[in-house]
Structure formats: C-alpha cells, structure tokens
C-alpha positions, 0 to 999 in steps of 0.5 A, spaced: 766 744 816 774 742 819 771 735 821 768 734 814 775 736 811 779 731 815 773 725 814 774 726 806 782 726 807 781 720 809 776 717 805 782 718 799 787 716 803 784 710 804 781 708 796 788 710 794 791 706 800 787 700 796 789 701 789 796 701 791 795 695 795 792 692 789 797 694 784 803 691 789 799 685 790 798 685 783 806 686 781 807 680 786 803 675 782 
C-alpha cells in the first residue's frame, strides 16, 4: 500500500514537471 502511494506520487510529480517544463519552454519561445 505504501509502495503504491509512493509510485503514484512519483508519477503525478513526473507529469506535473513535464507540464511545467513545456510551459517554461513555451514562454521562452
């Protein structure tokens, strides 16, 4: 259960980071 929770948080963080990275790249361009 705890392992699943950690993986879920990691997955959400990865998606959020990707969106933020794209947003920053879009602002730079």
